[in-house]
C-alpha distance (Angstrom), angle and dihedral (degrees) to the residues before:
residue distance angle dihedral
M1 . . .
L2 3.77 . .
M3 3.79 115.1 .
T4 3.80 131.7 173.4
V5 3.78 117.0 -157.7
G6 3.80 131.4 -179.4
A7 3.80 118.9 -132.2
H8 3.79 135.7 -178.9
T9 3.76 123.1 -139.4
G10 3.81 122.4 -142.7
S11 3.82 89.2 -97.9
G12 3.80 91.2 57.3
M13 3.81 94.8 -110.3
R14 3.79 110.8 141.9
L15 3.81 116.3 -125.2
S16 3.75 130.0 -173.9
V17 3.77 120.8 -137.1
L18 3.76 123.5 -156.3
C19 3.77 113.6 -160.2
L20 3.80 122.2 -167.3
L21 3.78 106.3 -169.8
A22 3.77 123.1 -168.3
V23 3.80 122.0 -167.1
S24 3.78 94.5 -78.4
A25 3.81 104.5 -0.1
G26 3.78 138.2 42.1
V27 3.73 145.1 179.4
C28 3.81 125.9 -135.9
L29 3.75 123.2 -161.1
S30 3.78 121.2 -170.1
W31 3.76 127.1 -163.1
S32 3.72 139.9 169.4
A33 3.79 119.7 -119.2
T34 3.77 90.5 -108.1
G35 3.80 105.9 31.5
P36 3.77 146.7 52.5
P37 3.83 124.9 -82.9
L38 3.82 112.8 -58.1
H39 3.81 98.0 -159.0
A40 3.77 145.6 -28.1
A41 3.80 127.9 -128.2
T42 3.80 132.7 -168.2
I43 3.78 116.4 -140.2
E44 3.80 122.4 -166.9
I45 3.82 117.0 -171.3
Y46 3.80 121.6 -155.6
Y47 3.77 128.3 -176.5
A48 3.78 128.8 -158.3
P49 2.86 134.0 -103.0
E50 3.81 98.0 17.7
D51 3.84 99.0 44.2
L52 3.84 96.6 39.8
P53 3.80 92.7 -136.7
G54 3.82 94.9 -170.5
D55 3.79 88.0 70.5
K56 3.83 89.5 54.0
L57 3.82 89.1 56.0
V58 3.82 91.0 48.1
A59 3.84 89.3 54.6
I60 3.84 90.8 49.5
Y61 3.79 90.9 50.0
E62 3.80 91.3 49.3
R63 3.85 90.4 55.7
A64 3.83 95.1 47.9
R65 3.81 114.7 117.4
R66 3.83 106.5 170.6
Y67 3.79 112.7 19.3
I68 3.80 146.6 -13.1
Y69 3.82 117.1 -160.8
V70 3.82 115.1 -171.0
S71 3.79 126.9 -172.4
V72 3.79 112.6 176.8
Y73 3.79 142.6 136.1
G74 3.80 97.5 -129.0
I75 3.82 128.4 26.6
T76 3.80 111.3 170.3
Y77 3.86 106.8 118.3
P78 3.85 102.7 122.6
P79 3.85 96.8 -142.2
I80 3.81 89.8 52.9
V81 3.80 92.5 49.8
K82 3.81 89.7 47.8
A83 3.87 91.9 48.9
L84 3.81 91.3 50.5
V85 3.82 91.6 49.5
S86 3.82 89.8 48.5
A87 3.79 91.1 50.2
K88 3.81 90.2 51.7
K89 3.82 89.7 50.9
R90 3.84 88.9 52.9
G91 3.80 89.2 56.8
V92 3.83 97.9 -99.6
D93 3.81 115.6 148.5
V94 3.81 101.1 -118.7
R95 3.82 120.9 -175.9
V96 3.79 131.4 171.5
I97 3.82 132.6 -161.5
T98 3.78 116.4 -171.2
D99 3.83 142.0 160.1
R100 3.81 125.4 -77.6
E101 3.82 92.1 -144.9
K102 3.83 90.2 57.8
L103 3.83 88.0 62.7
N104 3.80 86.0 82.3
D105 3.81 86.8 74.5
P106 3.81 112.5 87.1
K107 3.82 90.8 -151.7
Q108 3.79 90.4 56.2
V109 3.81 92.1 48.9
A110 3.83 91.3 49.4
A111 3.80 91.8 49.2
L112 3.81 92.6 47.8
E113 3.79 91.0 47.1
T114 3.82 89.7 54.0
L115 3.81 90.2 50.4
R116 3.80 92.3 45.7
L117 3.82 92.7 50.3
A118 3.82 88.2 53.2
G119 3.79 89.0 57.5
I120 3.79 97.2 -102.5
P121 3.81 111.4 145.6
I122 3.82 115.2 -131.6
R123 3.77 128.1 -164.3
V124 3.81 123.8 -167.2
N125 3.78 126.9 -153.7
Q126 3.77 116.9 -115.4
H127 3.80 93.7 -145.7
D128 3.84 104.0 77.1
G129 3.78 120.4 -132.5
L130 3.77 96.1 6.1
M131 3.82 100.3 103.1
H132 3.78 97.4 110.5
L133 3.77 93.3 143.3
K134 3.77 109.3 105.7
Q135 3.75 103.0 -176.6
V136 3.78 139.0 144.0
V137 3.78 126.3 -172.2
V138 3.79 121.8 -167.5
D139 3.83 128.5 -171.9
D140 3.84 96.3 -31.1
E141 3.79 88.1 -74.4
V142 3.82 110.4 76.9
N143 3.77 132.2 39.4
T144 3.77 130.7 173.2
S145 3.78 133.6 -153.0
G146 3.75 138.2 168.1
S147 3.77 141.6 98.8
M148 3.80 98.5 -64.4
N149 3.78 122.3 115.3
Q150 3.81 112.4 -155.2
T151 3.83 92.7 -107.9
T152 3.77 134.8 115.7
S153 3.80 89.6 -107.6
G154 3.82 91.1 50.5
H155 3.79 89.0 49.8
R156 3.79 102.6 41.7
Y157 3.83 114.4 12.7
N158 3.82 115.5 23.9
D159 3.77 127.9 77.6
E160 3.79 99.0 -107.8
R161 3.80 142.1 152.1
L162 3.80 130.7 -142.3
D163 3.80 120.2 -172.3
V164 3.80 116.0 -163.8
I165 3.79 110.7 -161.0
T166 3.77 120.1 -168.3
D167 3.78 104.6 -162.8
P168 3.83 131.5 115.8
I169 3.81 94.8 -145.5
T170 3.81 97.9 54.9
S171 3.82 89.9 37.3
A172 3.80 90.7 55.2
K173 3.81 90.7 51.1
A174 3.81 90.8 48.7
R175 3.80 90.9 47.3
D176 3.81 91.2 51.2
K177 3.81 91.3 50.4
F178 3.79 90.9 50.3
L179 3.80 93.4 49.4
T180 3.82 91.0 47.5
M181 3.81 88.6 54.8
W182 3.82 91.2 43.7
K183 3.81 92.5 55.2
D184 3.83 96.0 44.3
P185 3.83 106.3 106.4
V186 3.79 94.3 -173.4
R187 3.81 100.9 53.4
Y188 3.85 98.3 30.9
A189 3.82 133.3 40.4
A190 3.79 134.6 -177.9
W191 3.79 115.0 -90.9
R192 3.80 109.4 -126.4
């Protein structure tokens, strides 16, 4: 599928983005109206239940070398929890932001306790039920977005989408957003 999309940069300059999407992977090229391409991004799109997107996240976590920043409402899928703990043991900086309302779920509490015991810091929003951001950033290279919570239902049963974007520019923007949230003492607090 060939798709042209307009985008604005932070400075207000208008850029055009050309996306060539294959069945499960794509390439985006962006350019200014007067110059050569600025950067290229690869986009992989996975749907649940047929693509089992939780396993795609596990593979991304297993390749991480510097950091994994996760902001998500629900994080209970056991292979994901295990992959995050393994990453922490390899020396990867793993951090998680999640939703206070989701702490009513015993599976969420058990998963967070496993992460905490592994030394992974967890922050919880102080505005219940509003964590709709489902984003992961890894090593300034890969970021993910979509509707999927990192749960067994999100992986295997629900109708969900996970976009995996390999691009340093959008990954840096996602990283900066995560770190802004992480440092905000009003909206987010340490869990336990």
